[in-house]
C-alpha positions in Angstrom: 25.2 -2.1 6.7 29.1 -0.1 6.7 27.3 2.9 9.2 24.1 3.3 6.9 26.4 3.3 4.0 24.1 0.2 2.3 20.2 -0.9 3.6 19.4 -4.5 1.8 16.1 -6.1 2.1 14.6 -8.8 1.9 11.7 -11.6 1.8 9.8 -14.5 1.4 6.2 -15.2 1.5 4.5 -17.9 1.0 0.4 -17.9 1.3 -3.5 -17.2 0.0 -5.3 -13.6 0.0 -9.4 -13.9 0.1 -10.5 -10.8 -1.7 -13.4 -9.2 -3.2 -13.5 -7.8 -6.6 -16.5 -5.1 -7.8 -17.8 -4.0 -11.1 -18.3 -0.2 -11.1 -17.7 0.3 -8.0 -21.1 -1.1 -6.5 -21.1 -3.3 -3.8 -23.9 -5.4 -4.6 -22.1 -6.8 -7.5 -18.5 -8.6 -6.4 -16.0 -11.4 -7.1 -14.8 -13.4 -4.6 -11.8 -14.2 -5.1 -8.8 -16.8 -3.8 -5.4 -16.1 -4.9 -2.9 -18.9 -3.4 1.2 -18.3 -4.2 4.2 -17.9 -2.9 6.9 -14.4 -4.1 10.1 -13.3 -3.0 11.5 -10.1 -3.2 15.0 -7.9 -2.6 16.8 -4.8 -2.5 20.0 -2.9 -2.1 20.9 0.6 -1.7 23.4 2.7 -1.4 24.2 6.1 -0.2 25.4 8.6 -2.1 24.8 11.6 -0.3 21.7 13.9 2.6 20.3 10.6 3.7 19.4 9.8 0.2 19.7 6.4 -1.1 19.7 4.4 -4.2 19.5 1.4 -5.7 17.8 -1.8 -7.6 15.6 -4.2 -6.2 13.1 -6.9 -7.9 11.2 -9.9 -8.0 9.3 -12.9 -8.2 7.1 -14.6 -7.8 3.8 -17.3 -9.0 0.3 -17.5 -7.7 -3.5 -19.1 -8.8 -6.9 -17.5 -8.6 -9.7 -19.1 -8.3 -13.2 -17.9 -7.7 -14.3 -18.7 -3.7 -18.1 -20.4 -2.7 -20.8 -18.4 -3.8 -19.4 -16.6 -6.8 -21.1 -14.3 -8.8 -21.1 -13.9 -13.0 -22.6 -10.3 -12.5 -19.0 -9.1 -12.1 -16.3 -9.5 -15.5 -15.2 -12.8 -15.4 -10.6 -12.5 -15.2 -8.4 -13.3 -18.3 -6.2 -15.6 -15.0 -9.3 -17.0 -13.1 -8.3 -21.0 -12.5 -4.7 -20.2 -14.5 -0.7 -20.2 -12.7 0.9 -17.0 -13.3 4.4 -16.1 -13.2 5.5 -12.4 -12.9 9.1 -11.3 -12.4 10.3 -7.7 -12.2 13.7 -5.7 -11.4 13.8 -1.9 -11.3 14.8 0.5 -9.2 14.1 2.9 -6.2 15.4 6.4 -4.3 14.6 7.3 -0.6 15.5 9.2 2.5 14.5 9.6 5.7 15.2 12.1 8.1 13.3 10.5 11.1 14.7 10.2 14.7 12.5 7.2 15.0 10.1 4.7 11.9 8.4 3.2 13.9 6.7 6.5 15.7 8.0 9.6 14.6 8.1 13.2 15.5 9.6 15.3 13.4 11.7 14.5 9.6 10.6 13.3 6.5 10.3 10.1 4.9 10.5 10.4 1.2 10.8 7.1 -1.1 10.3 6.4 -5.4 10.2 2.9 -6.5 10.1 1.3 -10.6 9.9 -2.0 -11.1 9.3 -3.2 -14.8 8.1 -6.6 -15.1 9.0 -8.1 -19.1 8.4 -11.5 -20.6 11.9 -12.2 -21.1 12.8 -12.6 -16.7 9.4 -15.2 -17.0 7.2 -12.9 -15.8 3.6 -13.9 -18.0 2.9 -10.1 -18.7 4.4 -6.7 -19.4 4.1 -4.1 -17.8 6.1 -1.0 -15.4 4.3 0.0 -11.8 6.1 3.6 -10.3 5.2 4.6 -6.9 5.7 7.5 -4.6 5.0 7.7 -0.5 5.8 11.8 1.1 5.6 11.7 5.0 6.3 15.3 6.9 6.6 15.1 10.9 5.7 18.0 13.0 5.8 18.0 17.2 2.9 20.2 18.5 4.5 18.8 21.8 5.3 16.4 23.5 2.5 14.6 23.6 1.1 15.5 20.3 2.2 14.4 17.0 1.3 16.4 13.4 1.7 13.8 11.1 1.3 14.1 6.7 0.7 11.5 3.9 1.2 11.9 0.1 0.3 9.2 -1.9 0.6 8.5 -5.4 0.7 4.9 -7.8 0.6 4.1 -11.3 1.3 2.0 -14.0 2.2 0.7 -17.9 1.7 -1.9 -20.8 -0.4 -4.7 -19.8 -0.6 -5.8 -16.3 -2.7 -8.0 -14.8 -6.2 -6.4 -12.7 -3.8 -7.4 -9.2 -0.8 -5.5 -11.0 -2.9 -2.4 -11.1 -2.6 0.3 -8.8 -5.3 -0.8 -6.2 -6.6 2.5 -4.0 -6.8 1.1 0.1 -4.4 -1.5 0.2 -1.4 1.1 1.8 -3.1 2.2 4.1 -3.1 5.6 0.8 -6.5 6.1 2.1 -8.0 4.8 4.7 -11.5 3.6 5.2 -11.8 2.0 1.8 -11.8 -1.7 1.1 -9.2 -3.3 -1.1 -10.2 -4.9 -4.1 -13.3 -2.0 -4.6 -10.9 -0.3 -6.9 -7.9 -1.9 -9.3 -7.1 1.9 -11.5 -4.0 2.1 -13.7 -4.0 5.5 -11.8 -4.3 6.6 -7.7 -3.2 9.4 -5.0 -4.0 10.3 -1.9 -3.6 13.0 0.5 -3.8 12.9 4.0 -2.9 14.5 7.8 -3.6 12.7 10.5 -2.7 14.3 14.8 -2.0 11.8 16.9 -2.0 12.2 20.9 0.0 9.7 23.5 -2.0 9.7 26.6 -0.8 8.0 30.4 -0.7 4.1 31.2 0.8 3.7 27.5 -2.5 4.8 26.1 -2.9 7.3 22.7 -5.6 8.4 20.0 -5.3 9.9 16.7 -7.8 11.9 14.4 -7.4 11.9 10.2 -8.8 12.8 7.2 -7.9 12.9 3.4 -8.7 13.5 -0.2 -8.4 10.8 -2.7 -8.6 9.3 -6.2 -9.0 6.8 -9.2 -8.4 7.6 -13.1 -8.6 3.8 -15.1 -6.8 2.8 -17.6 -9.0 2.6 -21.1 -9.0 -0.7 -21.3 -9.8 -2.0 -17.6 -12.8 -4.1 -17.1 -13.1 -2.6 -13.3 -12.7 1.1 -11.6 -14.3 3.9 -12.6 -13.2 7.4 -11.9 -13.9 8.9 -8.8 -12.4 10.9 -5.7 -12.8 10.1 -3.5 -12.9 11.3 1.0 -11.6 9.2 4.0 -12.1 11.0 7.8 -11.5 8.5 10.9 -10.1 7.9 13.9 -8.3 5.3 16.4 -6.8 3.9 19.5 -3.2 3.4 20.0 -2.0 1.0 22.5 2.2 1.2 22.7 3.5 -2.2 22.7 7.2 -1.5 23.8 8.2 1.9 25.7 12.6 1.5 24.5 11.2 2.0 20.4 7.6 3.4 20.9 5.6 0.8 19.2 2.1 1.3 18.7 -0.7 -1.8 18.3 -3.0 0.4 16.3 -7.1 0.2 16.1 -8.8 2.1 13.0 -12.1 3.2 11.9 -12.2 4.9 8.8 -15.5 6.5 6.7 -14.8 6.3 3.1 -17.0 7.4 0.5 -19.1 3.7 0.1 -18.6 2.1 3.3 -16.6 2.7 6.1 -13.8 -0.4 7.0 -12.1 -1.2 10.6 -8.1 -2.0 10.3 -5.8 -3.1 13.4 -2.5 -3.9 13.0 1.7 -2.9 14.4 3.3 -0.1 13.9 1.6 3.6 12.2 -0.3 4.2 9.5 2.4 6.5 7.6 
């Protein structure tokens, strides 16, 4: 808005998520859960110079977590199982984007830092903090080749619910890991991706990276580990004018592999 002076972002979601949580990252012992709820998010930012934006953000939502059929009792049961939970937060964000096309960056960088503060004074059942930082840079090797780099860091403080911790693999940081296998207080990752544009709207990518997770002292789930990843993927261009790709990636992690589909690049 106002010639790139202000940016407003908001969204509302309602639905359910089916996922598994694991005991000590052991895939043989998992607890299948269903989380049903709704959430609203909004953020308002203003450019302060050099393409940096600073702004405020807020979140409000509630959910109910239940055990899916064929559940196991070998994994510790979350305290919120069967109870409706409300989460509300206020926070701030700082970001900078110098890429010419956010859908398919060929140069420039994208930086984002967010801090969210959940409190019972806002109606939240839990009081805790979350901090996320991501940095991506892009270099054109030729008209059909791009080298992309991404670094990510997540940290939590206070007493979050298990799903309020850093969830490794939830935001493509790294591919090759199922979101739910690692809920930890700290997580970090760095990765590089080579992107090649082919004729007939097709493209190929190859990527690899290294990450790690560190659980909190009183966490039921997660263990401290280094977590590498390597993989590749196929692209199909859905929009020529904006270079928006359909993404199909297969990646190998330390504990197994994943296959994922999406719109747009992983970062």
